[in-house]
Residue, then its C-alpha position, 0 to 999 in steps of 0.5 A: x708624205x703624210x703618215x697617219x697621225x694615229x700611228x705616231x700616237x700608238x708609237x709614243x705609247x709603245x715607246x713609253x711602256x716598252x710593251x705592246x700589251x700595256x700600250x694596247x691597254x692604255x689605248x683601249x686597243x687590241x695588242x695585234x692592232x698596236x703591233x700592226x700600226x707599228x709595223x705600218x709606221x716602220x714600213x712607211x718610214x723605211x726604218x726599224x723602230x723597235x727590237x722585239x724581245x721575249x719580254x717586251x720591246x726596246x727602241x732602236x737608235x732610229x726609234x729613239x730619234x723618232x721618239x724625241x721628235x714625236x714627244x715634242x710634237x705631241x707636247x706642243x699639240x697638248x699645249x696648243x689645246x690647253x691654250x685654246x681652252x684658256x682663250x675660250x674661257x678668257x683666261x688667256x689672250x690680249x686686247x689691243x685698243x687705239x683711241x685719242x686721249x679724250x676717248x680713252x679717259x672718258x669712255x674707255x677707262x671706265x669700261x676697262x675697269x669693268x673688263x679687268x675685274x671680269x677678265x684679270x688674265x687678259x693682257x690689255x694694250x691701249x695706244x693713244x693715236x690720231x684717227x688716221x693712224x688708228x685706221x692704218x693700225x687696224x688694217x695691218x692687224x696691230x689693233x683689235x678695236x679702234x675708237x675713231x671720229x665718224x664718218x670713216x670712209x675706208x673700204x677695209x674698215x667696218x664700224x660695229x658700234x657708235x656713241x655721241x660725244x658732245x663738245x662745248x666752249x670753255x674758258x677761265x674765270x677771267x672770261x666770266x663776263x662772256x658767260x652771261x649771254x650766248x656768243x656768236x661764232x664771230x665774237x668767239x673768233x675774236x677771243x684768243x683761241x686754244x686749238x690742237x695742231x693742224x691736221x687733227x680730226x678735232x681741229x678740222x671739226x672746229x674749223x668746219x663749225x666756224x666755216x658754216x657760219x662764214x667765220x675764219x678762225x685762227x689759233x693763238x695757241x696750237x697744242x698737242x693734247x686736250x690736257x694742255x688746252x684745258x690747262x691753258x684755258x683754266x689759266x685764262x689764256x683763251x677759249x677752247x673747244x673741248x669734249x664736254x665729258x673731258x671738262x665736266x668735272x672742271x666746269x662743276x668745280x668752277x675752274x672752267x666756265x662754259x660759254x654758251x653759243x648762239x649756234x651750238x656745236x654739233x655733237x660728234x659721233x665716235x665709232x668703234x672700228x674693226x678690220x672688215x672681213x676679220x673675226x674679232x678676238x674673244x677678248x674684243x667681243x667681251x669688251x664690246x659686250x660690256x660696252x653695249x651693256x653699259x649703253x642700254 
């Protein structure tokens, strides 16, 4: 049974003032209108809510019980209204992002620094994951934004923005003689190769590049992070294929050398993915706006 919500609001004010006239004044209503609403509520509920006295009203036992429930309900509604206003002003809320380590460090962290300075009360959650897991988390509603390597073939996922991530071949200074002239893919495959573990999108990208030149490449070191690949490359254990932004500072400082290739590595496209047919949160929209502004 649905009862007019306005009756409950009138009941709440009457209960707190214990005077129909004062309740009417507070509600900008006439006293007969307040009395009528209370009578309608009592008839709808089948209980007497007030005892009428010569100088006011008193809650009955049933009236007290109803007041506790109605007060709690209206307090909840007031909080919900306040919270929605805070969300609308980005004073509350959260932003959940999934990406791999290189994208987080080189692309997301600079954007997060700006976002946090503008919206310090938004709770930010970032998880480092592989592309496949990011897509699953998006579809289940556990992430707001997912930064994944393209292409993405999933009917439940929509890519709302993208950018390019160039890759390069690097090695330590013990391989300085190889930096004098461009290398073929076959020559590179003869060197000790440092790669991510099988099954990652980056490993598949590297293997596909070798295969386009009819070269089969095997990893001498299989590691689980780009940081470890860069570390072993700096120490002279072999050559690694890494995002240029990830190793730019090391190349500039001279701890890593870039090895030029006869057939350059193709740039990789990174897409910003969301769940299709799902509205992004206000926090996610604000983050995307910062990203688009930075790319202009």
